[in-house]
FIPA-290352 format. One record per residue: chain; x, y, z of N, C-alpha, C in turn; residue number from 1. Coordinates in pm, whole numbers, plus 50000, padded with zeros to 5 digits. Each point is the difference from the previous one (the first is absolute). Example, Ala and Ser with C-alpha at 12.3 -4.5 7.8 and 13.67 -1.06 7.14 Angstrom:
<sites>
<site><c>A</c><n_xx>51319</n_xx><n_yy>49431</n_yy><n_zz>50780</n_zz><ca_xx>49911</ca_xx><ca_yy>50119</ca_yy><ca_zz>50000</ca_zz><c_xx>50090</c_xx><c_yy>50120</c_yy><c_zz>50000</c_zz><k>1</k></site>
<site><c>A</c><n_xx>49965</n_xx><n_yy>50105</n_yy><n_zz>49928</n_zz><ca_xx>50082</ca_xx><ca_yy>50119</ca_yy><ca_zz>50006</ca_zz><c_xx>49923</c_xx><c_yy>50109</c_yy><c_zz>50073</c_zz><k>2</k></site>
</sites>
This chain:
<sites>
<site><c>A</c><n_xx>93708</n_xx><n_yy>87970</n_yy><n_zz>82572</n_zz><ca_xx>50113</ca_xx><ca_yy>50035</ca_yy><ca_zz>49920</ca_zz><c_xx>50093</c_xx><c_yy>50134</c_yy><c_zz>50079</c_zz><k>1</k></site>
<site><c>A</c><n_xx>50151</n_xx><n_yy>49968</n_yy><n_zz>49984</n_zz><ca_xx>50028</ca_xx><ca_yy>50066</ca_yy><ca_zz>50064</ca_zz><c_xx>50065</c_xx><c_yy>50120</c_yy><c_zz>49918</c_zz><k>2</k></site>
<site><c>A</c><n_xx>50054</n_xx><n_yy>50142</n_yy><n_zz>50054</n_zz><ca_xx>50046</ca_xx><ca_yy>50088</ca_yy><ca_zz>49915</ca_zz><c_xx>50079</c_xx><c_yy>50077</c_yy><c_zz>50042</c_zz><k>3</k></site>
<site><c>A</c><n_xx>50109</n_xx><n_yy>50028</n_yy><n_zz>49961</n_zz><ca_xx>50123</ca_xx><ca_yy>50061</ca_yy><ca_zz>50067</ca_zz><c_xx>49971</c_xx><c_yy>50102</c_yy><c_zz>50036</c_zz><k>4</k></site>
<site><c>A</c><n_xx>49992</n_xx><n_yy>50081</n_yy><n_zz>50108</n_zz><ca_xx>49964</ca_xx><ca_yy>50137</ca_yy><ca_zz>50070</ca_zz><c_xx>50153</c_xx><c_yy>50100</c_yy><c_zz>49976</c_zz><k>5</k></site>
<site><c>A</c><n_xx>49960</n_xx><n_yy>50130</n_yy><n_zz>49908</n_zz><ca_xx>50103</ca_xx><ca_yy>50093</ca_yy><ca_zz>49975</ca_zz><c_xx>50104</c_xx><c_yy>50059</c_yy><c_zz>50170</c_zz><k>6</k></site>
<site><c>A</c><n_xx>50079</n_xx><n_yy>49996</n_yy><n_zz>49951</n_zz><ca_xx>50071</ca_xx><ca_yy>50050</ca_yy><ca_zz>50140</ca_zz><c_xx>49982</c_xx><c_yy>50145</c_yy><c_zz>50036</c_zz><k>7</k></site>
<site><c>A</c><n_xx>49998</n_xx><n_yy>50004</n_yy><n_zz>50122</n_zz><ca_xx>49934</ca_xx><ca_yy>50151</ca_yy><ca_zz>50020</ca_zz><c_xx>50188</c_xx><c_yy>50100</c_yy><c_zz>50057</c_zz><k>8</k></site>
<site><c>A</c><n_xx>50104</n_xx><n_yy>49921</n_yy><n_zz>49994</n_zz><ca_xx>50081</ca_xx><ca_yy>50100</ca_yy><ca_zz>50067</ca_zz><c_xx>50084</c_xx><c_yy>50111</c_yy><c_zz>49887</c_zz><k>9</k></site>
<site><c>A</c><n_xx>49969</n_xx><n_yy>50126</n_yy><n_zz>50109</n_zz><ca_xx>50066</ca_xx><ca_yy>50109</ca_yy><ca_zz>49915</ca_zz><c_xx>50154</c_xx><c_yy>50035</c_yy><c_zz>49980</c_zz><k>10</k></site>
<site><c>A</c><n_xx>50064</n_xx><n_yy>50121</n_yy><n_zz>49942</n_zz><ca_xx>50096</ca_xx><ca_yy>50037</ca_yy><ca_zz>49939</ca_zz><c_xx>50083</c_xx><c_yy>50002</c_yy><c_zz>50148</c_zz><k>11</k></site>
<site><c>A</c><n_xx>50097</n_xx><n_yy>49937</n_yy><n_zz>50015</n_zz><ca_xx>50090</ca_xx><ca_yy>49954</ca_yy><ca_zz>50125</ca_zz><c_xx>49964</c_xx><c_yy>49941</c_yy><c_zz>50118</c_zz><k>12</k></site>
<site><c>A</c><n_xx>49869</n_xx><n_yy>49958</n_yy><n_zz>49974</n_zz><ca_xx>49912</ca_xx><ca_yy>49870</ca_yy><ca_zz>50062</ca_zz><c_xx>50092</c_xx><c_yy>49890</c_yy><c_zz>50024</c_zz><k>13</k></site>
<site><c>A</c><n_xx>49992</n_xx><n_yy>49930</n_yy><n_zz>50134</n_zz><ca_xx>50067</ca_xx><ca_yy>49887</ca_yy><ca_zz>50013</ca_zz><c_xx>49921</c_xx><c_yy>49883</c_yy><c_zz>49946</c_zz><k>14</k></site>
<site><c>A</c><n_xx>50122</n_xx><n_yy>49874</n_yy><n_zz>49956</n_zz><ca_xx>49918</ca_xx><ca_yy>49913</ca_yy><ca_zz>49867</ca_zz><c_xx>50094</c_xx><c_yy>49867</c_yy><c_zz>50044</c_zz><k>15</k></site>
<site><c>A</c><n_xx>49982</n_xx><n_yy>49938</n_yy><n_zz>49957</n_zz><ca_xx>50083</ca_xx><ca_yy>49822</ca_yy><ca_zz>50026</ca_zz><c_xx>50005</c_xx><c_yy>49971</c_yy><c_zz>49793</c_zz><k>16</k></site>
<site><c>A</c><n_xx>49881</n_xx><n_yy>50033</n_yy><n_zz>49970</n_zz><ca_xx>50010</ca_xx><ca_yy>49958</ca_yy><ca_zz>49833</ca_zz><c_xx>49909</c_xx><c_yy>50073</c_yy><c_zz>49921</c_zz><k>17</k></site>
<site><c>A</c><n_xx>50003</n_xx><n_yy>50008</n_yy><n_zz>49881</n_zz><ca_xx>49919</ca_xx><ca_yy>50080</ca_yy><ca_zz>49888</ca_zz><c_xx>49846</c_xx><c_yy>50018</c_yy><c_zz>50051</c_zz><k>18</k></site>
<site><c>A</c><n_xx>49928</n_xx><n_yy>49878</n_yy><n_zz>50038</n_zz><ca_xx>49920</ca_xx><ca_yy>50023</ca_yy><ca_zz>50041</ca_zz><c_xx>49937</c_xx><c_yy>50067</c_yy><c_zz>50097</c_zz><k>19</k></site>
<site><c>A</c><n_xx>50087</n_xx><n_yy>50019</n_yy><n_zz>50085</n_zz><ca_xx>49934</ca_xx><ca_yy>50120</ca_yy><ca_zz>50081</ca_zz><c_xx>49997</c_xx><c_yy>50135</c_yy><c_zz>49967</c_zz><k>20</k></site>
<site><c>A</c><n_xx>50070</n_xx><n_yy>50023</n_yy><n_zz>49907</n_zz><ca_xx>49973</ca_xx><ca_yy>50161</ca_yy><ca_zz>49938</ca_zz><c_xx>49911</c_xx><c_yy>49983</c_yy><c_zz>49877</c_zz><k>21</k></site>
<site><c>A</c><n_xx>49941</n_xx><n_yy>50139</n_yy><n_zz>50029</n_zz><ca_xx>49892</ca_xx><ca_yy>50046</ca_yy><ca_zz>49901</ca_zz><c_xx>50079</c_xx><c_yy>49996</c_yy><c_zz>49849</c_zz><k>22</k></site>
<site><c>A</c><n_xx>49924</n_xx><n_yy>49986</n_yy><n_zz>49912</n_zz><ca_xx>50041</ca_xx><ca_yy>50002</ca_yy><ca_zz>49839</ca_zz><c_xx>50026</c_xx><c_yy>50129</c_yy><c_zz>50014</c_zz><k>23</k></site>
<site><c>A</c><n_xx>50082</n_xx><n_yy>50087</n_yy><n_zz>49905</n_zz><ca_xx>50118</ca_xx><ca_yy>49874</ca_yy><ca_zz>49965</ca_zz><c_xx>50107</c_xx><c_yy>50020</c_yy><c_zz>50095</c_zz><k>24</k></site>
<site><c>A</c><n_xx>50012</n_xx><n_yy>50026</n_yy><n_zz>50095</n_zz><ca_xx>50115</ca_xx><ca_yy>49962</ca_yy><ca_zz>50066</ca_zz><c_xx>50044</c_xx><c_yy>49875</c_yy><c_zz>50031</c_zz><k>25</k></site>
<site><c>A</c><n_xx>50138</n_xx><n_yy>49995</n_yy><n_zz>50030</n_zz><ca_xx>50079</ca_xx><ca_yy>49879</ca_yy><ca_zz>50029</ca_zz><c_xx>50086</c_xx><c_yy>49998</c_yy><c_zz>50133</c_zz><k>26</k></site>
<site><c>A</c><n_xx>50016</n_xx><n_yy>49861</n_yy><n_zz>50043</n_zz><ca_xx>50055</ca_xx><ca_yy>50032</ca_yy><ca_zz>50123</ca_zz><c_xx>50160</c_xx><c_yy>49971</c_yy><c_zz>50008</c_zz><k>27</k></site>
<site><c>A</c><n_xx>50025</n_xx><n_yy>50122</n_yy><n_zz>50031</n_zz><ca_xx>50156</ca_xx><ca_yy>49956</ca_yy><ca_zz>49957</ca_zz><c_xx>50042</c_xx><c_yy>50010</c_yy><c_zz>50160</c_zz><k>28</k></site>
<site><c>A</c><n_xx>50132</n_xx><n_yy>49936</n_yy><n_zz>50069</n_zz><ca_xx>50048</ca_xx><ca_yy>50045</ca_yy><ca_zz>50129</ca_zz><c_xx>49921</c_xx><c_yy>50025</c_yy><c_zz>50067</c_zz><k>29</k></site>
<site><c>A</c><n_xx>49853</n_xx><n_yy>49932</n_yy><n_zz>50054</n_zz><ca_xx>49930</ca_xx><ca_yy>49996</ca_yy><ca_zz>50095</ca_zz><c_xx>49901</c_xx><c_yy>50151</c_yy><c_zz>49954</c_zz><k>30</k></site>
<site><c>A</c><n_xx>49994</n_xx><n_yy>50069</n_yy><n_zz>49946</n_zz><ca_xx>49934</ca_xx><ca_yy>50128</ca_yy><ca_zz>49954</ca_zz><c_xx>49940</c_xx><c_yy>49948</c_yy><c_zz>49855</c_zz><k>31</k></site>
<site><c>A</c><n_xx>49877</n_xx><n_yy>50090</n_yy><n_zz>49953</n_zz><ca_xx>49950</ca_xx><ca_yy>49962</ca_yy><ca_zz>49945</ca_zz><c_xx>50026</c_xx><c_yy>50161</c_yy><c_zz>49924</c_zz><k>32</k></site>
<site><c>A</c><n_xx>50028</n_xx><n_yy>49990</n_yy><n_zz>49823</n_zz><ca_xx>50075</ca_xx><ca_yy>50070</ca_yy><ca_zz>49985</ca_zz><c_xx>49911</c_xx><c_yy>50024</c_yy><c_zz>49828</c_zz><k>33</k></site>
<site><c>A</c><n_xx>50046</n_xx><n_yy>50111</n_yy><n_zz>49977</n_zz><ca_xx>49948</ca_xx><ca_yy>50031</ca_yy><ca_zz>49821</ca_zz><c_xx>50144</c_xx><c_yy>49945</c_yy><c_zz>49922</c_zz><k>34</k></site>
<site><c>A</c><n_xx>49934</n_xx><n_yy>49952</n_yy><n_zz>49908</n_zz><ca_xx>50094</ca_xx><ca_yy>49982</ca_yy><ca_zz>49875</ca_zz><c_xx>50037</c_xx><c_yy>50131</c_yy><c_zz>49874</c_zz><k>35</k></site>
<site><c>A</c><n_xx>50083</n_xx><n_yy>50015</n_yy><n_zz>49965</n_zz><ca_xx>50011</ca_xx><ca_yy>50124</ca_yy><ca_zz>49904</ca_zz><c_xx>50127</c_xx><c_yy>49941</c_yy><c_zz>49901</c_zz><k>36</k></site>
<site><c>A</c><n_xx>50009</n_xx><n_yy>50094</n_yy><n_zz>49894</n_zz><ca_xx>50083</ca_xx><ca_yy>50032</ca_yy><ca_zz>49869</ca_zz><c_xx>50061</c_xx><c_yy>50150</c_yy><c_zz>50005</c_zz><k>37</k></site>
<site><c>A</c><n_xx>49906</n_xx><n_yy>50075</n_yy><n_zz>50092</n_zz><ca_xx>50046</ca_xx><ca_yy>50145</ca_yy><ca_zz>49973</ca_zz><c_xx>49959</c_xx><c_yy>50071</c_yy><c_zz>50109</c_zz><k>38</k></site>
<site><c>A</c><n_xx>50042</n_xx><n_yy>50095</n_yy><n_zz>50075</n_zz><ca_xx>49977</ca_xx><ca_yy>50101</ca_yy><ca_zz>50134</ca_zz><c_xx>49816</c_xx><c_yy>50029</c_yy><c_zz>49984</c_zz><k>39</k></site>
<site><c>A</c><n_xx>49984</n_xx><n_yy>50036</n_yy><n_zz>49877</n_zz><ca_xx>49873</ca_xx><ca_yy>50061</ca_yy><ca_zz>49937</ca_zz><c_xx>49878</c_xx><c_yy>49883</c_yy><c_zz>50045</c_zz><k>40</k></site>
<site><c>A</c><n_xx>50067</n_xx><n_yy>49870</n_yy><n_zz>50010</n_zz><ca_xx>49909</ca_xx><ca_yy>49901</ca_yy><ca_zz>50027</ca_zz><c_xx>49964</c_xx><c_yy>50014</c_yy><c_zz>50167</c_zz><k>41</k></site>
<site><c>A</c><n_xx>50048</n_xx><n_yy>50063</n_yy><n_zz>50044</n_zz><ca_xx>50022</ca_xx><ca_yy>50006</ca_yy><ca_zz>50140</ca_zz><c_xx>49915</c_xx><c_yy>50096</c_yy><c_zz>50082</c_zz><k>42</k></site>
<site><c>A</c><n_xx>49928</n_xx><n_yy>49900</n_yy><n_zz>50088</n_zz><ca_xx>49906</ca_xx><ca_yy>50149</ca_yy><ca_zz>50099</ca_zz><c_xx>50050</c_xx><c_yy>50057</c_yy><c_zz>50090</c_zz><k>43</k></site>
<site><c>A</c><n_xx>49950</n_xx><n_yy>50128</n_yy><n_zz>50097</n_zz><ca_xx>50021</ca_xx><ca_yy>50055</ca_yy><ca_zz>50153</ca_zz><c_xx>50156</c_xx><c_yy>50043</c_yy><c_zz>49948</c_zz><k>44</k></site>
<site><c>A</c><n_xx>50069</n_xx><n_yy>50064</n_yy><n_zz>49855</n_zz><ca_xx>50132</ca_xx><ca_yy>50024</ca_yy><ca_zz>49998</ca_zz><c_xx>50107</c_xx><c_yy>49896</c_yy><c_zz>50051</c_zz><k>45</k></site>
<site><c>A</c><n_xx>49957</n_xx><n_yy>49892</n_yy><n_zz>49971</n_zz><ca_xx>50105</ca_xx><ca_yy>49885</ca_yy><ca_zz>50048</ca_zz><c_xx>50055</c_xx><c_yy>50002</c_yy><c_zz>49878</c_zz><k>46</k></site>
<site><c>A</c><n_xx>50116</n_xx><n_yy>49932</n_yy><n_zz>50006</n_zz><ca_xx>50149</ca_xx><ca_yy>49986</ca_yy><ca_zz>49889</ca_zz><c_xx>49991</c_xx><c_yy>49832</c_yy><c_zz>49943</c_zz><k>47</k></site>
<site><c>A</c><n_xx>50012</n_xx><n_yy>50004</n_yy><n_zz>49880</n_zz><ca_xx>50028</ca_xx><ca_yy>49856</ca_yy><ca_zz>49922</ca_zz><c_xx>50138</c_xx><c_yy>49946</c_yy><c_zz>50033</c_zz><k>48</k></site>
<site><c>A</c><n_xx>50002</n_xx><n_yy>49889</n_yy><n_zz>50037</n_zz><ca_xx>50124</ca_xx><ca_yy>50002</ca_yy><ca_zz>50019</ca_zz><c_xx>50033</c_xx><c_yy>49848</c_yy><c_zz>49934</c_zz><k>49</k></site>
<site><c>A</c><n_xx>50110</n_xx><n_yy>49981</n_yy><n_zz>49948</n_zz><ca_xx>50048</ca_xx><ca_yy>49822</ca_yy><ca_zz>49948</ca_zz><c_xx>50009</c_xx><c_yy>49930</c_yy><c_zz>50101</c_zz><k>50</k></site>
<site><c>A</c><n_xx>49918</n_xx><n_yy>49899</n_yy><n_zz>49927</n_zz><ca_xx>49992</ca_xx><ca_yy>49860</ca_yy><ca_zz>50129</ca_zz><c_xx>50063</c_xx><c_yy>49897</c_yy><c_zz>49965</c_zz><k>51</k></site>
<site><c>A</c><n_xx>50019</n_xx><n_yy>49871</n_yy><n_zz>50070</n_zz><ca_xx>50068</ca_xx><ca_yy>49848</ca_yy><ca_zz>49892</ca_zz><c_xx>49922</c_xx><c_yy>49967</c_yy><c_zz>49930</c_zz><k>52</k></site>
<site><c>A</c><n_xx>50002</n_xx><n_yy>49929</n_yy><n_zz>49916</n_zz><ca_xx>49965</ca_xx><ca_yy>49942</ca_yy><ca_zz>49876</ca_zz><c_xx>49884</c_xx><c_yy>49879</c_yy><c_zz>50100</c_zz><k>53</k></site>
<site><c>A</c><n_xx>49866</n_xx><n_yy>49969</n_yy><n_zz>49954</n_zz><ca_xx>49927</ca_xx><ca_yy>50126</ca_yy><ca_zz>49889</ca_zz><c_xx>49908</c_xx><c_yy>50081</c_yy><c_zz>50003</c_zz><k>54</k></site>
<site><c>A</c><n_xx>50027</n_xx><n_yy>50039</n_yy><n_zz>50118</n_zz><ca_xx>49934</ca_xx><ca_yy>50118</ca_yy><ca_zz>50022</ca_zz><c_xx>50046</c_xx><c_yy>50145</c_yy><c_zz>49930</c_zz><k>55</k></site>
<site><c>A</c><n_xx>49917</n_xx><n_yy>50051</n_yy><n_zz>49905</n_zz><ca_xx>50047</ca_xx><ca_yy>50121</ca_yy><ca_zz>49970</ca_zz><c_xx>50067</c_xx><c_yy>50116</c_yy><c_zz>50069</c_zz><k>56</k></site>
<site><c>A</c><n_xx>49941</n_xx><n_yy>50000</n_yy><n_zz>50091</n_zz><ca_xx>50047</ca_xx><ca_yy>50141</ca_yy><ca_zz>50092</ca_zz><c_xx>49916</c_xx><c_yy>49974</c_yy><c_zz>50112</c_zz><k>57</k></site>
<site><c>A</c><n_xx>49996</n_xx><n_yy>50091</n_yy><n_zz>50105</n_zz><ca_xx>49926</ca_xx><ca_yy>50045</ca_yy><ca_zz>50109</ca_zz><c_xx>50010</c_xx><c_yy>50124</c_yy><c_zz>50033</c_zz><k>58</k></site>
<site><c>A</c><n_xx>49816</n_xx><n_yy>50023</n_yy><n_zz>50027</n_zz><ca_xx>50020</ca_xx><ca_yy>50151</ca_yy><ca_zz>50061</ca_zz><c_xx>50002</c_xx><c_yy>50030</c_yy><c_zz>50148</c_zz><k>59</k></site>
<site><c>A</c><n_xx>50123</n_xx><n_yy>50072</n_yy><n_zz>50032</n_zz><ca_xx>50008</ca_xx><ca_yy>50033</ca_yy><ca_zz>50139</ca_zz><c_xx>50048</c_xx><c_yy>50171</c_yy><c_zz>50000</c_zz><k>60</k></site>
<site><c>A</c><n_xx>49947</n_xx><n_yy>49994</n_yy><n_zz>50153</n_zz><ca_xx>50023</ca_xx><ca_yy>50141</ca_yy><ca_zz>50054</ca_zz><c_xx>50098</c_xx><c_yy>50076</c_yy><c_zz>50057</c_zz><k>61</k></site>
<site><c>A</c><n_xx>50023</n_xx><n_yy>50108</n_yy><n_zz>49905</n_zz><ca_xx>50149</ca_xx><ca_yy>50044</ca_yy><ca_zz>50038</ca_zz><c_xx>50017</c_xx><c_yy>50054</c_yy><c_zz>50135</c_zz><k>62</k></site>
<site><c>A</c><n_xx>50118</n_xx><n_yy>50039</n_yy><n_zz>50024</n_zz><ca_xx>50021</ca_xx><ca_yy>50027</ca_yy><ca_zz>50133</ca_zz><c_xx>50177</c_xx><c_yy>50038</c_yy><c_zz>49967</c_zz><k>63</k></site>
<site><c>A</c><n_xx>50006</n_xx><n_yy>50106</n_yy><n_zz>50148</n_zz><ca_xx>50117</ca_xx><ca_yy>50053</ca_yy><ca_zz>50014</ca_zz><c_xx>50097</c_xx><c_yy>49891</c_yy><c_zz>50083</c_zz><k>64</k></site>
<site><c>A</c><n_xx>50119</n_xx><n_yy>50008</n_yy><n_zz>49938</n_zz><ca_xx>50120</ca_xx><ca_yy>49884</ca_yy><ca_zz>50079</ca_zz><c_xx>50042</c_xx><c_yy>50080</c_yy><c_zz>50128</c_zz><k>65</k></site>
<site><c>A</c><n_xx>49990</n_xx><n_yy>50169</n_yy><n_zz>49987</n_zz><ca_xx>50085</ca_xx><ca_yy>50056</ca_yy><ca_zz>50106</ca_zz><c_xx>49890</c_xx><c_yy>49994</c_yy><c_zz>50115</c_zz><k>66</k></site>
<site><c>A</c><n_xx>49855</n_xx><n_yy>49983</n_yy><n_zz>49975</n_zz><ca_xx>49904</ca_xx><ca_yy>50027</ca_yy><ca_zz>50108</ca_zz><c_xx>49885</c_xx><c_yy>49911</c_yy><c_zz>49952</c_zz><k>67</k></site>
<site><c>A</c><n_xx>50039</n_xx><n_yy>49867</n_yy><n_zz>50059</n_zz><ca_xx>49905</ca_xx><ca_yy>49895</ca_yy><ca_zz>49921</ca_zz><c_xx>49840</c_xx><c_yy>50041</c_yy><c_zz>50072</c_zz><k>68</k></site>
<site><c>A</c><n_xx>49915</n_xx><n_yy>49984</n_yy><n_zz>49865</n_zz><ca_xx>49884</ca_xx><ca_yy>50006</ca_yy><ca_zz>50065</ca_zz><c_xx>49864</c_xx><c_yy>49889</c_yy><c_zz>49908</c_zz><k>69</k></site>
<site><c>A</c><n_xx>50055</n_xx><n_yy>49900</n_yy><n_zz>50090</n_zz><ca_xx>49886</ca_xx><ca_yy>49910</ca_yy><ca_zz>49907</ca_zz><c_xx>49903</c_xx><c_yy>49980</c_yy><c_zz>50079</c_zz><k>70</k></site>
<site><c>A</c><n_xx>49876</n_xx><n_yy>49956</n_yy><n_zz>49934</n_zz><ca_xx>49874</ca_xx><ca_yy>49984</ca_yy><ca_zz>50095</ca_zz><c_xx>49970</c_xx><c_yy>49870</c_yy><c_zz>50049</c_zz><k>71</k></site>
<site><c>A</c><n_xx>50057</n_xx><n_yy>49902</n_yy><n_zz>49932</n_zz><ca_xx>50015</ca_xx><ca_yy>49861</ca_yy><ca_zz>50057</ca_zz><c_xx>50104</c_xx><c_yy>49953</c_yy><c_zz>50106</c_zz><k>72</k></site>
<site><c>A</c><n_xx>50002</n_xx><n_yy>50017</n_yy><n_zz>50100</n_zz><ca_xx>50073</ca_xx><ca_yy>49958</ca_yy><ca_zz>50108</ca_zz><c_xx>50102</c_xx><c_yy>49909</c_yy><c_zz>49962</c_zz><k>73</k></site>
<site><c>A</c><n_xx>49944</n_xx><n_yy>49882</n_yy><n_zz>49901</n_zz><ca_xx>50106</ca_xx><ca_yy>49868</ca_yy><ca_zz>50011</ca_zz><c_xx>50098</c_xx><c_yy>50079</c_yy><c_zz>49861</c_zz><k>74</k></site>
<site><c>A</c><n_xx>49992</n_xx><n_yy>50123</n_yy><n_zz>49922</n_zz><ca_xx>50060</ca_xx><ca_yy>50006</ca_yy><ca_zz>49881</ca_zz><c_xx>50116</c_xx><c_yy>50072</c_yy><c_zz>50057</c_zz><k>75</k></site>
<site><c>A</c><n_xx>50075</n_xx><n_yy>50036</n_yy><n_zz>49920</n_zz><ca_xx>50122</ca_xx><ca_yy>50067</ca_yy><ca_zz>49995</ca_zz><c_xx>50011</c_xx><c_yy>50100</c_yy><c_zz>49878</c_zz><k>76</k></site>
<site><c>A</c><n_xx>50066</n_xx><n_yy>50096</n_yy><n_zz>50034</n_zz><ca_xx>50072</ca_xx><ca_yy>50126</ca_yy><ca_zz>49867</ca_zz><c_xx>50093</c_xx><c_yy>49901</c_yy><c_zz>49914</c_zz><k>77</k></site>
<site><c>A</c><n_xx>50024</n_xx><n_yy>49983</n_yy><n_zz>49913</n_zz><ca_xx>50116</ca_xx><ca_yy>49939</ca_yy><ca_zz>49946</ca_zz><c_xx>50054</c_xx><c_yy>50030</c_yy><c_zz>49848</c_zz><k>78</k></site>
<site><c>A</c><n_xx>50085</n_xx><n_yy>49996</n_yy><n_zz>49967</n_zz><ca_xx>50008</ca_xx><ca_yy>50049</ca_yy><ca_zz>49836</ca_zz><c_xx>49953</c_xx><c_yy>49904</c_yy><c_zz>49913</c_zz><k>79</k></site>
<site><c>A</c><n_xx>49974</n_xx><n_yy>50040</n_yy><n_zz>49900</n_zz><ca_xx>49929</ca_xx><ca_yy>49915</ca_yy><ca_zz>49894</ca_zz><c_xx>50056</c_xx><c_yy>50046</c_yy><c_zz>49850</c_zz><k>80</k></site>
<site><c>A</c><n_xx>49920</n_xx><n_yy>49964</n_yy><n_zz>49916</n_zz><ca_xx>50022</ca_xx><ca_yy>50003</ca_yy><ca_zz>49838</ca_zz><c_xx>49863</c_xx><c_yy>50078</c_yy><c_zz>49927</c_zz><k>81</k></site>
<site><c>A</c><n_xx>49953</n_xx><n_yy>50094</n_yy><n_zz>49935</n_zz><ca_xx>49856</ca_xx><ca_yy>50051</ca_yy><ca_zz>49968</ca_zz><c_xx>49985</c_xx><c_yy>49881</c_yy><c_zz>49850</c_zz><k>82</k></site>
<site><c>A</c><n_xx>49901</n_xx><n_yy>50054</n_yy><n_zz>49949</n_zz><ca_xx>50018</ca_xx><ca_yy>49930</ca_yy><ca_zz>49837</ca_zz><c_xx>50054</c_xx><c_yy>50057</c_yy><c_zz>49916</c_zz><k>83</k></site>
<site><c>A</c><n_xx>50016</n_xx><n_yy>50125</n_yy><n_zz>50003</n_zz><ca_xx>50114</ca_xx><ca_yy>50061</ca_yy><ca_zz>49940</ca_zz><c_xx>50186</c_xx><c_yy>49954</c_yy><c_zz>50022</c_zz><k>84</k></site>
<site><c>A</c><n_xx>49999</n_xx><n_yy>49940</n_yy><n_zz>50121</n_zz><ca_xx>50193</ca_xx><ca_yy>49945</ca_yy><ca_zz>50009</ca_zz><c_xx>50008</c_xx><c_yy>50125</c_yy><c_zz>50124</c_zz><k>85</k></site>
<site><c>A</c><n_xx>49949</n_xx><n_yy>50076</n_yy><n_zz>50032</n_zz><ca_xx>50056</ca_xx><ca_yy>50095</ca_yy><ca_zz>50109</ca_zz><c_xx>49959</c_xx><c_yy>49959</c_yy><c_zz>50169</c_zz><k>86</k></site>
<site><c>A</c><n_xx>50122</n_xx><n_yy>50048</n_yy><n_zz>50041</n_zz><ca_xx>49972</ca_xx><ca_yy>49946</ca_yy><ca_zz>50108</ca_zz><c_xx>49924</c_xx><c_yy>50040</c_yy><c_zz>50121</c_zz><k>87</k></site>
<site><c>A</c><n_xx>49905</n_xx><n_yy>49986</n_yy><n_zz>50060</n_zz><ca_xx>49885</ca_xx><ca_yy>50053</ca_yy><ca_zz>50041</ca_zz><c_xx>50014</c_xx><c_yy>49936</c_yy><c_zz>50190</c_zz><k>88</k></site>
<site><c>A</c><n_xx>49912</n_xx><n_yy>50062</n_yy><n_zz>50127</n_zz><ca_xx>49959</ca_xx><ca_yy>49976</ca_yy><ca_zz>50094</ca_zz><c_xx>49891</c_xx><c_yy>49973</c_yy><c_zz>50032</c_zz><k>89</k></site>
<site><c>A</c><n_xx>50003</n_xx><n_yy>49863</n_yy><n_zz>50062</n_zz><ca_xx>49842</ca_xx><ca_yy>49952</ca_yy><ca_zz>49965</ca_zz><c_xx>49993</c_xx><c_yy>49923</c_yy><c_zz>50160</c_zz><k>90</k></site>
<site><c>A</c><n_xx>49846</n_xx><n_yy>49997</n_yy><n_zz>50054</n_zz><ca_xx>49976</ca_xx><ca_yy>49881</ca_yy><ca_zz>50105</ca_zz><c_xx>50024</c_xx><c_yy>49905</c_yy><c_zz>49987</c_zz><k>91</k></site>
<site><c>A</c><n_xx>50049</n_xx><n_yy>49886</n_yy><n_zz>50006</n_zz><ca_xx>49969</ca_xx><ca_yy>49845</ca_yy><ca_zz>49999</ca_zz><c_xx>50030</c_xx><c_yy>49925</c_yy><c_zz>50105</c_zz><k>92</k></site>
<site><c>A</c><n_xx>49972</n_xx><n_yy>49869</n_yy><n_zz>49982</n_zz><ca_xx>50021</ca_xx><ca_yy>49869</ca_yy><ca_zz>50102</ca_zz><c_xx>50144</c_xx><c_yy>49988</c_yy><c_zz>50022</c_zz><k>93</k></site>
</sites>
């Protein structure tokens, strides 16, 4: 009998689909991401940002637009909207 193996991908780890990410992470834009509805649900000082439906929101690392400091080389510091509707700078693909 075959049993699906849980994914082992960590936050910001590369992925192709949700099965490669450790629960409860999801694969978005090739990275394992945390889902959220509020910033309080995000770990490690990440910010809950608005996402495209059907996703409620994604926890993304904050950054400085003037001095980009994203830890993942393929990410860039871009403007986003947080769960409260405020403009924020976050690292994203």
